[in-house]
C-alpha positions, 0 to 999 in steps of 0.5 A: 538470458530469456525473460522467463529465466530473469523472472524466476531469478527476480522472484527468487531474490524477492522471496529471499529478501522477504525471508531475511526481513521476516527473520530480522523482524522476529529476532528484533521482536523477541529481543525487545521483549526480553530487553524491556522485560514486559509481562508475558500476559501483556506482550506476546512473543513469536512463539506465543503467536505461533502457539495460538494460531497453530498448536492450541486445541482451538487453533483452527477456530483462531485461524478462521477468526483471523482469516475472516477478518483479514479478508474483509480488511484486505477487501476494504484496502484494495478498493481504497488502494485502487480508488486513491491510485486512480485519482492520483494518476488522473490528477497527475496527468491533469497537472502535467497538461495544465498548470492552472488545474494544478494550482486549483486542485493541489491545495485541496490535496494538501488540505486532505493530507494536513487534516488528521485522519481521526478527525476526518472519519466522523465527517466522512461517515456522516456523508457516506454512512458507516459502511464500506464506502467510508473505508474506501474513502479513507484508504483513498485519502491515505493513498492519494497525496503521496501517490500524486506527488510521486507520479507527478514528479515522474511525469515531469522528469521525462526528457524535454528534448524528446518532447520538443521533437514530437512537438516539432513534428506536429504532436500534441501535448497529449501525444508527448504525455502518452509516448514519452512522459508515461513510460518514463514515469514508471519508476515513480509510479511503482514507487507510488504503488509501494507507498500506497499498499501499506497506506491503504491498509492503514486507512482501512484499519482506521475506518474499521476501528471507528466506523464500520465495525468489521474487519481486523481494525474492529476485531483488534479493538474488541480484543483489547477491550476483552483483554484477549491479548493473544488475538491482538498480537496475532492480528497485528502479526498477520496484517504486518506479514501481509503488508510486507508480502504485498510490498514485496510483490509490488517490488517484484512486479516493478523489477520485472516490468522495468527489466522487460521495458529495458530489454524491449528498448535494447532490442528496438535500438 
């Protein structure tokens, strides 16, 4: 079977899984509203959100409002995701090459993980200002620790026997890292990516809520204050769907990359 056909099958399976997940979430959402008997003024169901976004006379303005804020939030989240994942990868490589560096820097990563994010935001905003940098730093902090743990575990799960062979033939620790540890850590790397996607969005929303005054994080808080409940629910639904879609995209990319590597290894063998 060609790789192109495999890619199409993988994408189709990803879309099917995403659709099933969406249906289950919608059913659970509507079922909980009926079960808890919450006032329709406060709790909006799937049909209410659809109506606000699609069928009411000012639906186009509503969609434009949500989309504009969504673009800002995704931009903040993307920068935080890249910064956090890059730092995690570099630190994991350093930890693999040197236990001393790990013992020196891991407590700092644990400290950032232990301190509540709400407590960190005022300190970060005092240092970086109330702008984009704060949102990026918040997203990076949320991403850093879980990604670091996953990637470091993956780098250390490579075969020690192959590493010994490279060392016997004069290879350095960096050569072992590049030729053995990094390829074998790809499953852990993609696990870190999937964890980091919703984490980066959470960090961006929190920073927008508390400091930047932009994006969906700020608009949700403003809508709550104005009792614009339809906008609140629509914003939450849209960012949740986008998070699930990005997670699913990461899953599809993981499946394709690992399948491709497996095919190349089989061919080489």
